C-alpha positions as CSV (number, residue, x, y, z in Angstrom):
1,M,212.6,-103.7,90.9
2,V,212.2,-100.0,91.6
3,R,209.0,-98.4,90.4
4,D,209.4,-95.3,88.2
5,Y,206.4,-93.2,89.1
6,Y,207.5,-90.3,86.9
7,A,207.7,-92.6,83.9
8,E,204.3,-94.0,84.6
9,A,202.9,-90.5,84.9
10,T,204.6,-89.4,81.7
11,A,203.2,-92.4,79.9
12,I,199.7,-91.6,81.2
13,A,200.2,-88.0,80.1
14,E,201.1,-89.1,76.6
15,S,198.1,-91.5,76.4
16,A,195.8,-88.7,77.7
17,A,197.0,-86.4,74.9
18,S,196.5,-89.1,72.3
19,V,192.8,-89.3,73.2
20,G,192.3,-85.6,73.4
21,L,192.7,-85.0,77.1
22,H,195.3,-82.3,76.6
23,D,194.6,-80.4,79.8
24,L,195.2,-83.6,81.9
25,S,198.4,-84.3,79.9
26,R,199.7,-80.8,80.5
27,R,198.8,-80.8,84.2
28,L,200.7,-84.1,84.7
29,Q,203.7,-82.8,82.9
30,D,203.6,-79.6,84.9
31,A,203.4,-81.7,88.2
32,I,206.6,-83.5,87.3
33,G,208.4,-80.4,86.0
34,E,207.4,-78.0,88.7
35,G,207.8,-80.1,91.8
36,F,210.7,-79.5,94.2
37,T,211.1,-82.9,96.0
38,S,210.1,-86.4,95.2
39,T,207.3,-86.2,97.8
40,D,206.1,-82.9,96.3
41,I,206.0,-84.3,92.8
42,L,204.2,-87.5,93.9
43,M,201.6,-85.4,95.7
44,R,201.1,-83.2,92.7
45,I,200.7,-86.3,90.4
46,R,198.3,-87.8,92.9
47,S,196.2,-84.6,93.0
48,V,196.0,-84.3,89.2
49,L,194.9,-87.9,88.8
50,M,192.4,-87.7,91.6
51,A,190.8,-84.6,90.1
52,S,190.7,-86.3,86.7
53,A,188.9,-89.5,87.7
54,T,185.7,-88.5,85.9
55,S,187.4,-87.5,82.7
56,L,189.4,-90.7,82.6
57,S,186.4,-93.0,83.3
58,P,185.4,-93.4,79.6
59,Y,189.0,-94.7,78.8
60,S,189.2,-98.0,80.7
61,D,192.9,-98.7,80.1
62,L,193.9,-95.2,80.9
63,H,191.6,-95.1,84.0
64,A,193.1,-98.5,85.2
65,R,196.7,-97.2,84.7
66,S,195.8,-94.1,86.6
67,Q,194.3,-96.0,89.5
68,A,197.3,-98.3,89.6
69,L,199.6,-95.3,89.8
70,L,197.4,-93.7,92.5
71,N,197.5,-96.9,94.5
72,G,201.3,-97.1,94.2
73,I,201.7,-93.4,95.2
74,D,199.4,-93.9,98.2
75,E,201.5,-97.0,99.2
76,A,204.8,-95.1,98.8
77,L,203.6,-92.1,100.8
78,G,201.7,-94.0,103.4
């Protein structure tokens, strides 16, 4: 089964918006929409999620999903 990193990032963006993290949501959506290549988009998503670790920490499910996506991106790009 192929992992859909963009769908995961979009789902995290939607969840972030639902808990009031609108800036994170927008930055994830921008990362997907403004990237040029798959690698570029994954690096942008990774950057946004890494910079948002502190704001995600109060939301355990959202934080865990973010970490899982980060791990997957690191594995894919490694």
